[in-house]
MINU-281672 format. One record per residue: x, y, z of N, C-alpha, C in turn. Coordinates in steps of 0.001 Angstrom, whole numbers, padded with zeros to 6 digits, always signed. Each point is the difference from the previous one (the first is absolute). Layout:
# residues N
XYZXYZXYZ;...
//
This chain:
# residues 236
+024249-011391-028910-001402-000285-000242-000354+000302-001454;+000011-000970-000895-000161+000280-001421-001416+000256-000445;-000981-000260+000824-001384+000150-000468-000913+000345+001155;-001152+000515-000370-001007+000344+001014-000633-001250+000576;-000318+000064+001256-000841-001016+000620-001333+000656+000281;-001055-000573-000527-001328+000543+000280-000919-001171+000275;-000365-000185+001265-000820-001156+000348-000941+000375+001120;-001184-000541-000038-001002+000300+001018-000647-001285+000472;-000111-000137+001325-000698-001148+000567-001284+000504+000632;-001133-000458-000505-001313+000438+000478-000758-001190+000572;-000743+000234+001046-000841-001051+000573-001319+000623+000416;-000800+000382-000966-001264+000690+000277-000938-000867+000827;+000023-001297-000259-000882-000884+000757+000352+000017+001479;+001302+000105+000291+000417+000047+001388-000454+001280+000671;-000002+001114-000741-000487+001259+000554-001456-000163+000424;-000800-000573-000885-001414-000182+000307-000180-000931+001189;+000831-001046+000049-000148-000983+001063+000309+000588+001370;+000959+000958+000045+000420+000545+001281-000617+001364+000287;-000880+000446-000852-000598+001308+000224+000592+001030-000909;+001372+000054-000098+000684+000877-000927-000357+001448+000210;+000349+000859-000985-000227+001421+000175-001469+000364+000132;-000906-000763-000641-001417+000301+000113-000573-000525+001305;+000666-000995+000586-000475-000585+001243+000617+000622+001236;+000780+001083-000180+000609+000718+001108+000820-000936+000879;+001177-000461-000480+000825-000906+000782+000533+000687+001255;+000483-000801+000926+000584+000559+001213+001154+000924-000371;+000142+001117+000717+001032+000956-000359+001387-000581+000177;+000914+000431-000822+001381-000422+000081+000876+001111-000501;+001279-000262-000091+000942+001040-000371+000752-000291-001273;+001052+000792-000199+000847-000084-001187+001441+000244+000416;+000943-000706-000627+001412+000314+000207+000715-000051-001344;+000960+000913-000171+000656+000170-001295+001463+000366+000185;+000783-000272-001048+001374+000478-000079+000220+000583-001385;+000597+001176-000037+000267+000740-001231+001503+000220-000053;+000638-000292-001150+001462+000022-000029+000549+000430-001352;+001275+000379+000024+000737+000421-001190+001302-000779-000072;+000349-000460-001203+001294-000630-000245+000834+000966-000829;+000969+000687+000599+000760+001001-000747+000912-000596-001067;+000288-001284+000103+000866-000642-000995-000754-000217-001306;-001204-000526+000088-000798-000271-001204-000904+001165-000377;-000232+000909+000940-000931+001095-000237-001451-000375+000211;-000253-001188+000530-001374-000471+000181-000624+000548+001286;-001324+000145-000048-000803+000296+001177-001036-001114+000132;-000335-000361+001234-000972-001068+000167-000752+000090+001307;-001115-000700+000053-000826-000037+001199-000609-001387+000147;-000095-000462+001238-000715-001231+000323-000947+000315+001143;-001208-000531-000084-001018+000346+000990-000934-001174+000231;-000512-000094+001223-000990-001020+000346-001079+000646+000852;-001237-000466-000169-001114+000626+000710-001090-001004+000317;-000720+000278+001080-001195-000781+000307-001093+000266-001034;-000025+001205-000539-001002+000371-001002+000370-000564-001363;-000967-000228-000872+000308-000464-001347+000598+001114-000852;+000654-000399-001099+000423+000925-001057+001027+001030+000447;+000949-000375+000845+001020+000953+000418+000847+000457-001185;+000127-000844-001022+000813+000373-001157-000483+001240-000714;-001291+000300+000098-000548+001197-000636+000623+001258+000592;+000443-000090+001243+000557+001164+000699+001484+000201-000271;+000597-000856-000828+001449+000055-000222+000351+000545-001373;-000862+000820-000544+000135+000414-001391+000875+001229-000188;+000576+000522+001084+000694+001282-000105+001506-000167+000172;+000588-000713-000959+001441-000128-000137+000389+000462-001395;+001009+000837-000072+000486+000522-001275+001489-000302-000084;+000453-000733-001024+001410-000383-000063+000957+001177-000081;-000497+001161-000423+000851+001182-000105-000059+000882+001242;-000889-000338+000937-000262+000905+001120+000132-000681+001356;-000743-001083+000219-000065-000661+001287-001387-000550+000231;-000446-000005+001242-001307-000579+000268-000595+000473+001303;-001308-000235+000136-000739+000382+001199-001132-000987+000218;-000311-000266+001262-001151-000819+000347-000658+000595+001238;-001329-000053+000035-000777+000535+001119-000761-001136+000676;+000113-000091+001316-000816-000911+000800-001118+000796+000656;-001173-000605+000066-001105+000643+000697-001146+000373-000903;+000041-000474-001237-001075+000286-000937+000548+000413-001349;-000832-000041-001036+000434+000378-001351+000049+001523-000154;+001183+000551+000093+000184+001450-000117+000820+000285-001256;-000653-000060-001144+000702+000159-001267+000621+001379-000130;-000666+001020+000507+000530+001357-000118+001331+000134+000737;+000104-000627+001178+001258+000051+000744+001098-000692-000788;-000293-001175-000526+000986-000727-000798+000505+000855-001152;-000923+000618-000704+000382+000799-001167+000841+001205+000403;-000408+000680+001071+000744+001179+000448+001417-000365+000433;+000122-001079+000753+001323-000407+000474+000885-000405-001168;-000539-000773-000937+000799-000435-001143+000420+001198-000853;-000890+000960-000163+000350+001216-000740+001107+000769+000716;-000102+000096+001312+001025+000697+000774+001346-000713-000094;-000016-001314+000027+001241-000753-000188+000587+000275-001373;-000871+000087-001009+000447+000313-001353+000581+001393-000121;-000383+000887+000915+000554+001358+000041+001266+000066+000847;+000541-001161+000326+001269-000131+000744-000096+000419+001461;-001201-000026+000569-000131+000222+001431+000377-001278+000747;+000588+000149+001165+000327-001153+000828-001280-000709+000421;+000057-001316+000228-001214-000737+000349-000766+000576+001193;+000691+000426+001053-000701+000554+001160-000759+001269-000370;+000619+000831-000830-000666+001222-000444-001159-000321-000925;+000194-000979-000870-001063-000400-000926-001227-000493+000758;+000211-000737+001085-001122-000471+000810-000744+001182+000618;+000738+000968+000508-000646+001191+000570-000851+000713-001045;+000517+000108-001221-000752+000627-001086-001280-000783-000274;+000115-001322-000031-001156-000839-000297-001091+000064+001049;+000369+000311+001234-000969-000001+001098-000622+001364+000265;+000441+001012-000703-000564+001337+000199-001497-000013-000317;-000801+000473+000947-001438+000101-000217-000771-001295+000123;+000652-001083+000409-000688-001290+000158-000623-000053+001396;-001314-000026+000121-000641+000101+001320+000257-001186+000917;+000167-001183-000560+000195-001184+000839+001451-000470-000010;+000925+000907-000216+001409-000363-000119+000523-000753+001222;-000507+000309+001188+000503-000639+001214-000434-001454+000123;-000855-000467-000894-000395-001413-000025+000885-000817-000929;+000879+000654-000746+000689-000645-001109+001456-000334+000306;+000520-000929-000806+001434-000226-000126+000367+000255-001455;+001110+000698-000221+000487+000252-001353+001477-000369-000055;+000369-000823-000974+001384-000412-000211+000451+000519-001351;+001250+000477-000085+000513+000502-001273+001482-000310-000130;+000435-000176-001247+001416-000224-000281+000358+000623-001336;+001260+000386-000121+000549+000494-001259+001508-000209+000062;+000703+000471-001012+001455-000092+000029+000596+000867+001103;-000804+000900+000573+000466+000890+001063-000161-000596+001388;-000694-001138+000112-000168-000618+001299-001393-000546+000225;-000350-000197+001265-001300-000566+000370-000607+000825+001133;-001314-000119+000162-000686+000709+001080-001340-000660+000258;-000554+000288+001168-001325-000512+000348-000686+000969+000949;-001315-000046-000026-000839+000773+000916-001038-000936+000587;-000133+000018+001317-001064-000732+000681-000775+000994+000853;-001276+000181-000310-000819+000967+000714-000274-000404+001433;-000328+000981+000813-000236-000247+001418-001246-000842+000244;-000914-000029-000963-001222-000796+000156-000036-001169-000983;+001194-000437-000424+000070-001178-000869-000547-001208+000747;-000412-001003-000764-000582-001197+000606+000916-000557+001087;-000599-000652+000973+000724-000527+001151+001200-000850-000410;+001016+000058+000829+001253-000733-000196+000633+000336-001352;+000014+001271-000338+000692+000460-001203+001475+000218+000326;+000863-000308-000968+001439+000176+000197+000667+000213-001346;+001183+000584+000036+000772+000208-001219+001479-000167+000302;+000775-000289-001020+001447-000165+000135+000649+000524-001276;+000830+001031+000147+000637+000644-001145+001479-000371-000027;+000457-000486-001130+001418-000277-000222+000465+000779-001234;+001271-000113-000315+000575+000813-001074-000651-000255-001353;-000229-001267-000335-000504-000354-001327-001401-000588+000027;-000603-000093+001165-001325-000613+000089-000770+000582+001174;-001311-000105-000102-000876+000461+001073-001133-001010+000139;-000314-000376+001235-001058-000976+000260-000943+000562+001052;-001264-000368-000109-000992+000481+000959-001224-000897-000039;-000827+000130+001036-001233-000770+000036-000962+000544+001030;-001263-000385-000142-001056+000356+000937-000706-001263+000469;-000544+000070+001217-000662-001159+000611+000913-001221-000025;+001206+000217+000430+000996-001062+000022-000166-000860+001247;+000328-001266-000136+000010-000869+001170+001141+000371+000934;+001077+000550-000572+001164+000394+000791+000588+001255-000623;+000308+001020+000783+000562+001222-000575+001389-000186-000599;+000626-001150+000250+001311-000277-000567-000034-000546-001412;-001191-000140-000587-000113-000553-001356+000801+000808-001026;-000116+001338-000056+000779+000743-000997+001513-000179+000160;+000486-000023+001242+001433-000198+000223+000440-001386-000455;-000838-001005+000228+000323-001353-000455+000089-000057-001519;-000893+000701-000674+000039+000059-001456+001285+000662-000477;+000369+001093+000639+001205+000720-000393+001253-000834+000240;+000063-000672+001129+001162-000838+000291+000154-001096-001044;-001114-000627-000371+000046-001066-001004+000403+000550-001360;-000521+001174-000341+000347+000614-001283+001488+000304-000064;+000537+000594+001046+001409+000387-000008+000933-001200+000080;-000470-001107+000565+000833-001199+000108-000012-000838-001269;-000877+000326-000935-000140-000795-001225+000785+000625-001142;+000156-000782-001055+000606+000522-001221-000746-000577-001194;+000432+000371-001210-000679-000468-001198-000920+001058-000566;-000887-000383-000928-000919+000955-000622-000894+000689+001027;-000358+001232-000277-000832+000770+000922-001318-000708+000292;-000616-000595-001019-001280-000687+000208+000129-001117+001028;+001080-000765-000076+000201-001094+000948+000204+000535+001415;+000757+001073+000125+000268+000574+001318-001271+000569+000632;-000845+000610-000821-001265+000526+000514-000908-001124+000481;-000014-001099-000743-000834-001131+000404+000529-000636+001284;+001317-000076+000122+000602-000491+001241-000420+000879+001175;+000020+001307-000213-000394+000930+001058-001470-000158+000372;-000848-000192-001006-001427-000161+000266-000256-001264+000814;+000705-001072-000322-000153-001238+000761+000501+000174+001434;+001064+000785+000157+000505+000265+001351-001020+000786+000813;-000687+000932-000646-001049+000740+000688-001132-000897+000447;-000382-000915-000871-001039-000971+000368+000460-000854+001178;+001239-000487-000066+000506-000882+001043+000179+000724+001333;+000146+001327-000058+000126+000790+001228-001360+000328+000614;-001063-000439-000648-001343+000219+000524-000980+000543-001009;+000534+000709-001031-000883+000536-001021-001019+000964+000586;-001188+000004-000607-001047+000900+000475-001178-000785+000559;-000847+000688+000707-001135-000634+000658-000928-000657-001018;-000335-001240+000232-000957-000681-000857+000609-000833-001102;+001292+000165-000267+000632-000760-001072-000160+000662-001348;+001024-000106-000836-000015+000646-001316-000739-000858-001022;-000982+000598-000672-000764-000693-001035+000295+000520-001404;+000785+001069-000108+000483+000445-001310+001440+000455+000158;+000758-000108-001091+001410+000390+000024+000422+000350-001416;+001031+000819-000107+000450+000416-001325+001469+000378+000037;+000631-000112-001170+001414+000319-000177+000152+000725-001325;+000567+001203+000042+000167+000804-001211+001406+000575-000025;+000680-000156-001135+001331+000577-000203+000023+000694-001347;+000513+001228-000020+000149+000745-001246+001463+000379-000165;+000403+000199-001263+001378+000389-000240+000392-000153-001447;+001237+000302-000317+000479-000132-001378+000080-001459-000428;-000064-000219-001299+000145-001345-000545-001291-000766-000141;-001135+000649+000245-001299-000671-000135-000461+000100-001450;+000517-000840-000842-000215+000119-001448-001460-000137-000397;-000737-000834+000716-001391-000245-000366-000959+000595+001029;+000527+000839+000877-000811+000495+001105-000697+001306-000343;-001110+000222+000659-000644+001301-000045+000455+000783+001217;+000292+001268-000184+000446+000878+001080+001200-000587+000745;+000874-000670-000736+001237-000475+000590-000135-001155+000958;-001093-000726-000050-000210-001080+000961+000832-001229-000358;+000740-000461+000985+000791-001214-000137-000715-001187+000634;-000598+000227+001140-000729-001038+000739-001321+000594+000477;-001088-000702-000274-001321+000444+000464-000799-001244+000359;+000075-000392+001258-000650-001220+000479-001032+000357+001060;-001204-000549-000137-001078+000343+000924-000809-001237+000395;-000218-000126+001262-000960-000960+000532-001130+000849+000562;-001115+000060-000713-001052+000947+000346-000855-000455+001176;-000186-001301+000162-000666-000520+001195+000190-001507+000077;+000407-000471+001163-000004-001425+000327-000500-000126+001437;-000658-001088+000338-000508-000153+001364+001095-000271+001020;+001172-000448-000479+001081-000334+000915+001104+001039+000017;+001238-000450-000166+001196+000834+000114+000346+000603-001356;-000284+001281-000183+000244+000644-001292+001487+000156-000290;+000817+000156+001032+001440+000134-000220+000571-001306-000537;-000442-001122+000549+000428-001297-000522-000484-000192-001429;-001224+000442-000289-000527-000101-001364+000809+000857-000960;+000420+001178+000439+000832+000867-000837+001362-000636-000245;+000553-000635+001006+001279-000693-000137-000110-001126-001020;-001087-000760+000051-000208-001075-000975-000179+000566-001401;-000739+001093-000103-000222+000631-001299+001307+000476-000594;+000834+000595+000824+001316+000448-000452+000803-001172-000549;+000006-001122+000703+000749-001173-000445-000562-000563-001298;-001323-000035-000124-000623-000533-001213+000308+000862-001216;-000113+001312+000166+000268+000901-001117+001484+000005-000334;+000842-000068+001016+001441-000023-000209+000411-001217-000817;-000660-001134+000229+000347-001212-000737-000352+000105-001474;-000960+000862-000318-000420+000184-001391+000823+001079-000690;+000184+001137+000694+000641+001155-000622+001483+000115+000318;+000487-000818+000942+001408+000012+000387+000450+001400+000388;-000768+000618+000851+000318+001352+000457+000508-000049+001439;
//
């Protein structure tokens, strides 16, 4: 990957037309996969959500440390604590425990983490209905308000069966999650972020940063198209 990809697809008019965040849309869920490529040293995450702007929640990846994502609301303090703990060489499961100390609504949350030491996830007892997680050696997937609890496993199977750049494998996994049922209400935002060495023009080591902030239809398909369009320009 010789250069950064930074692209955003916005459809503000569609948000207004469908109610959007100000119009209180019907509730839906989120599903994500977080992974590490030990060969390239890259870390990456792909996520899709019924809510707009899921990409804003994917900002906690460090090419020297690993990454973390929280489902169930914007919990920046948890993200920061977990990433700091990973940077202190704590295992992902321990880092998640550190991040959740003193959090009153922790049982409503899902937390995913990865580093060179492995992967881990936490799903609280009061997480949104049909919450599930699937932990593998190099990747972790989870979701809330899923149409089928097998969505995370489907994502993991697709990820492990694929090869090529980490960004492509994450997108394949995200599409597999959608095809396995995705989350309730359909995904209207999606994002793909990969960090690692060799990002000559990137900020904070970003190699790929693609976001579909809101579309009225299939955000995963829109993200796939965006990836292809940017790839044709940047040859990444």
